[in-house]
N, C-alpha and C positions, 0 to 999 in steps of 0.2 A: 504491499500498500503504498500512497506517497506521500512523502513529512510533508507537514507544515509549513506553509510559505506565508511569509511575511505579506501586510495589505500591498497594496497594486496603489500605483501613483494615480491620482488624478488626471481626467485627461489633460487635461493643458500641460501637465507636466509630464505625459508621456515620451520619452523619445523615441524618432521614429526608426535610429539608429539600432536600439538595444532592444524592439519590439521584436517578440515572432508572431505570427497569426496564423491560427489554426482555425481553417474551415472547412466544417465537415459538410461533406456532400458539393454537389456539383451542379446543381439547380442554378437557373439565369439569376437570383438572387444571389449565388453561392460566388458566381463568376462575376456580378456587378462589382460586388464587394471587395473582389481581388485587382477589380481594373482600378478603382477607387481607393484602392490602399497604394495604390503605383501613384498614382496619376496626381492624388490632391492629399495623402496625408505622407508621401514619400518615403511610405516603407521598401527598403530595398527587396527586390522579387524575390531572390534568393531566400529570405524568411519569412516568408508568403507559403505557408503548407496545404494544398488542397486534399481533402483525403475521399474518396471515392470506393466504393464496393463493386461498381461494376468495370468494366475495362474499358470504357471509353466515357468521356465525363458527358456533362450536358443534359439532363433529364428535364428540364423546364425549355417550352416552345412559347415564350414570350417574347415580342418585338419591345424598344423604349426608344423613346428618343433621343433621352438620356447618354446612349450607348451608339445612336446613328453615327455617331463620326468616328467610330472605328469599323463601320459599314459603308461601299460605295452607294452611295442612295440613288435610286430610281425615282424618274417624275412618274407623278401618279397620274392617271388617264382618268378622262372626266366621264365618259360615256357609262361605265357600268355601275350599274346600282345595286339596291335588293330589291326582286322582281316577287311580289305576294300571287301566288297562280290559285285562283277556284274556279271549280266546275262547275259549269252552266248548263244550259238545260242539253245544249248538243255539246259543245265543246269548252276548253277551259279557255277562259277569260284572266285578262290581267287587274288584279286589284290595285288602284294608286296607291302608290307608298309612299308619295309624296305629303297625302291628306290624311289627316289626323283619324279620320272615320270615328270619331268619340262625340261623343251628344254633350248639350248643357252638365248633368250632372257627374258625369266622368274626366269632365274637366275640372268642374270646382272639388270634386276628391285631388283629383291632383295636385292641385295650387295645397290645399290642405296637408294631402300627405309630407307635401313638401316642407310646409312651415312648421309640422309638430318637431317635437324633438325624440330623439333616439330612446330618453328614456321614457318616456310615455307610450310608444310603440312598442318595447319589451321584445319578448318572441314573437309576435302576431305575424301572419301567414300574409302575404299578399292578395290572395282572394278573401280575404276578412276581411277588407277594406273597399273591394271594389264588387260588380255585379257580375253576370254572368257574361251580359253583353260587351264591357269591355274586352274581354280578352276575346271577342272573335276583330275587334280592332285591327287596323292599318298600323295604327302606333304600336299596340301592344305587338304583333306579331313580327314589327319589324324589330322589336326588342329582344326579343327572345330570340329572335335566327340570330341579331348580334351579337348577344352577351347570355344566351340558354338558358336565362330568367324561364320559369314556371312557377303557375298559381301557388304554390304550397310552398315557396321559398319564401326566403327572408323579407319581410317589410322595409325593414332599418335600410339594408340592403342595395335593395329598391331604389329607396329614397336620396341615400347618398349616389348613385346612378342618375337620379334625374335632377338633381342639383351640380352633377360635375359637369353634365353635358345639355345643360339648358340653354345654353344659348347656341347650340347646333341640334336643337330640335328639326330644323326645317333638311337639317343634310345628313338626317340620319338614315336613308335610302339609300345613302352613295357610300361608298368604300373609303371615302377620303378620313373618314376615320380608324379606319383598320392602317394597319401597315401592309402594303405590299409590297412584297418581293420580287427579286428577280426570278430567284428558284425557291424552293422549299426554304420555310425557316429556320432550319438546321442549318443548310448550308447554307445561308444568306447572312444569318447573324451567329450564331453559335460557334461556328466552326470559325470565321473570321476570329471571333474573342479571343476564342483558344489559343487562334496561333500567336494573335498576341502575345498572351499572356506567357506561353510557350517559349517566344520571341526574347521575352522580357528577360525569362529564367525563374518563374514562377516552379515552385516544387509539387507536380501533381504525381499524390501518390493513390494507384488504382489497388483496387481488389481488396483493401481493407474496409470492413465493416469496424463500426466505431459501436461497441455494446452500451459500455456507460459513460458518464459525464462526471467526474468525483467532485465534490465539491466540501468547502471547511467554514464554519460561523466564526468569526471574528468581531466584539464591539457591533452585533447588530448587523453586519454587513455578511456577504454571502461572495468566495471567491472561487472559481476552480482552480482547483492544484492537476487533475492528472484526467488523462484520456485512455478509457480502457478500450482497447482495441483485438479486431482478431483478425488473422493471417495467415493461408495456409494452415488451418486447422489448428494455430496454433493462438493463444492468447497473449497478450502485452501490454507495455501501456508507454504512455507518450508523460513524460512529467512537462507540467505548464508552468512555466517560472511567474518571475512576481508582475515584470511587466508584460507578461505576452498577455493578449486576447485570445476569445474563441467566438467564431460567429457558427450559429447552428442556424441550416436550413430543415423547417419542421411541414411534416405534413407532404403530399404529392398527390396531385390530380390520376398519374395514371398508373397508383400503386392496384396492385389486384388487377390489372386490365389483361385481356386475356382476346388472342387473333382467331379466325378458324381459315378458311379457303373457299373458294367457289364452289368445294360442293362437299361443304361440314361446316356446321356453326363451331360459334367459339366453345372452348371448352366450359364446362360448369365451373362456378367461384370455387374454390378449396376449401373443404372444411378448419382447416389448418389456419390458426391465424397467425404463426409464421410466414406462409405464404400468400398470403392475400397483403399485410403488411410490410411494407418495406421499412430499411432504418429511420427513412425521416418519419417514420409514424413510430415506429417503436421507441425511439430514441424521446419524441415529445411524451409520450406513453407511463413515461419511466420518469421526466421532470415533470410531469401532471401528479405525477404518485408523490412524488416527492414535496411538496409545495404548490396550494390551488395556485398562485401570483403567477405559474405557469401554463393558465389556462387545464381547457378541459377539451382533450383531445377525440373524447368518448361522445363527443356532441357530432364530431365531422366524420369519425370513418365507421360509424356500424350504421348507419341510415342512404343503407345503399338505396333501397326502393325510391329515396328521395334526390338523387342525384346520381343515377345511373341514366348514363348515355349510352349509344351505340354507333360508333363512326364505321364510315365505309370507305374505301378507298377504289376505283376503275380504273383498269387498265385497256385499253382499247385503242383497234388498229385501224389503218385509213378508211376498210371495208364496212367497218362498222359504220360510218355515215352520220355518227350522234352528236357531232359537233357542229356540221352543218344546219340539222336538226334544233339545236340549241340558237344558231341564228335567225330561224324565220321565226322560232318562237317568243326571243328577245328580242330582236334587232340588235345585238350585241355581237362584237367582233367576236368569233370563236378563241376560247383562251382568254379573254381580257378581264378576265380573274370577278363576272359579276356574281352573284348571289339571288338563288330560288328558293322560295321558299312555299312547301303546299300545303295554305290551307287547309283544307277537307283529308289529308291523312291522317290516319288514326293515329301512325307514327310520328305526326311532325315533324315529315324527313324535311332539312336542309338540303344544297347543296349549294356547292361554291364550285365555280370552272377557271382553274387559275390560269396566270401567264406560263405559256406553255413555251421552253421545256419546264417541265417542275422540279425533275432533277437534271444535273447537270448535264450527267452522262443517258439523258431519255433519247434514244433513236428519234429520227427527224421521220416516221411515218408511227410511231406511238405518241398516244394522246392520253394524259392521267386527270380526272377530276376525284373530288372526295365529297360527300356528304355525313351527315349523323340524322340521327331521328330525337326526338325529347321525350317521346313517350314510350319508350323500345318496349313496355312490358303489355298492351296493347297489341292484340292482334292485327293483322293487316286489312286492308278494306278489300285487297282481293286474293293475295298469300293469308289464307285463315290459320296464321301462326304468330306469336307473340317474337318480336324482330329479335329478341334476345335469342331466340332457338333456329331462326334461321341461317340458312348458307348465302353464300356469296349469290349466288345465281338468282336464290328466291329471293333475297333483295332489289335484286336488278329487275328480277319480272314484276314487283309491286311497282317499283320507280317507272319502267316502261309505262305500263299502264295506268298511272296515274296523269303521266305525260300523252297520254294518244297515241305514244311511238310505238312502232311494228316493234314486233318480240325480236324478230330476225331481218337483218342479219346482225341484229346488235348483238343477240345474247352469244352465239356463236363466235363473236371477235371480243369478243371481251372478258376479261375477269375482274371480279371483285371480292374484294378481301373485307371481312366482318372484322370488327376489334370491341368487344364489349370495354366499355371502361366504367367501373362501380360508382368509384367519385370524383368521377369528371365534373360535377357539378358541387361538389361538397361543401365549398367557399360561400357558398350563395345561401344554405341551408340558416335556416331560423334559428338565433342563439343569445345570450344575454352578454351585459357589458363584461363581463368575468372572465368568458370562455376560452376570450384570444388573448395571447400576452401580449405583453408592450414589447416591443423591439431591445429596448434592456429595462428589463424587470427588475424592481424598485429594492435596493440596495443589494443591487450583484454589481457587482466592483468592474467584472471584468470578462462578461459575457453578453453576446446580441445572437436576438434571434429574428432571424430573417424569413420572408415567405409570403404565400398567400392566405396565410392563416395568421398573421400577428396581426394586432392592431395598429391603426395607423391613425390619427383623429380625423374627418372629414374629407379623407380617401376613400375609393372604391375599389373593391377588388376583381371587378371588372377591367377598372383603366388599363391598357397594355404594358403601362411602366411603373404600376406599382410596387413590383419586387423589388425594381430598382431603388425605387426612393426609400424602401426601407431598409434596403443596403446603407444609402448615401445618411440615411439618420443615424444610422447602426453608428456609422464611423463618423459622425459631427459628436457623438457621446464618448464613446470610444477615445478615441484620436484627436478632437477637438478641432475637426474640418470642419469646412461650412458645409451647412445642409443642402437638403433639397431647396429647391428652385420653388418660390412661392410661386402657387397656382393662378390663376387666372380665372376669376371668379363674376360670374355676371350673372348670378343669382337674383341680383335685385331687380331686374326686369322681367321676371316668370312670367307675368301676365300676359304681354304685349305675344310671347310665343305662341299660348293657347289660344290669343284671340285674334290673329292674322286670319 
């Protein structure tokens, strides 16, 4: 066991040259922490250590404006947007996504929600504050398509989202508020950051599982003194010195995910918690057991019926002719990045036609698109099976039926891979004020917590840069660096947006 360490110095007195930073996990929050340690805190890269249980880094796929300077920015396209399709009497019809489609009562309810305090909302769900008609509006469908909100999710988080994007309500149907990258986000964002860190000399340590964080108490404060690890089936310990800092990435929306194939559904969830919950969850569960100030992970990781989504990726060749049909349906250029939402789908299917090629090594005659279902436990309208139990071909069959596209030659020239993600929307679940830990928990001297499940006042976890702002906030408190930039606040004119 580690010996007792003296108390650490206050952030303003922590010398960068004497700091070793131990970053547990390689999510985007972790990688952003390493970037800001180098660029803002001036910690030598060789003194930054990233411990990752997998063989490759990067388990978070979230873009952020704060780290775009490490990537080649690509221009946005004006034409693509979010298309809401409804089934008319004889054919598919477009629902005008730029119009709210909400009545006077719904507008008043939205304004009342935005003006309420989170304390007053508590653990209320969105569907406790709005009538059923609201959830059929274009306004709701576009928000749920972009941010994965469902009626049983947190009203408090929905309020934060409304306040965050109030000045962009009129453009929510476009993709300008999303980060469109040249290739998939892993290649366009994660890989360049990893290369930046590796070129700087950051110490990546792979296939190391963190099993425990050891702390001591002294005069009312706690300090991390050691990190227990497991590597090559052997236990080990990393001593944390007095001036060192530890940054922990908690929770994971991809934990427990299972992929299927074109002919086989995804495997059912494991009954073993160790197989379902990765170390991001196990570490948080351990911390939460030690002290309630570290939050309550059980509130987020166990309610899979409320957080489950099914995603799917489709690979098809030119013979399928699918992209030309999308062009006719949406009037967008094939592969322009538009979103389709099928309002009357029992699975609430949303489809994204990304910029092509989606992968840097993608052949010229191959196209890739992806989508997801918000209600995967429901039976399909055409395929009478829950989406979670469908193979890829069945999901594509349901999709083609909704789009009124012919089954052939598309089915025989495409491969669809389903992926059941039981915790994809876990960060949106109802919670109370103590369920998420602060970025720097009270009276803990050298530990910060980052990721989508930490509490950052007035920020919404649906924001693309939530994890990065958490990393900036962590370092401002641990290292005395400048915190995240002030957010533009446009909430002082919400009435004009609802009554235009």
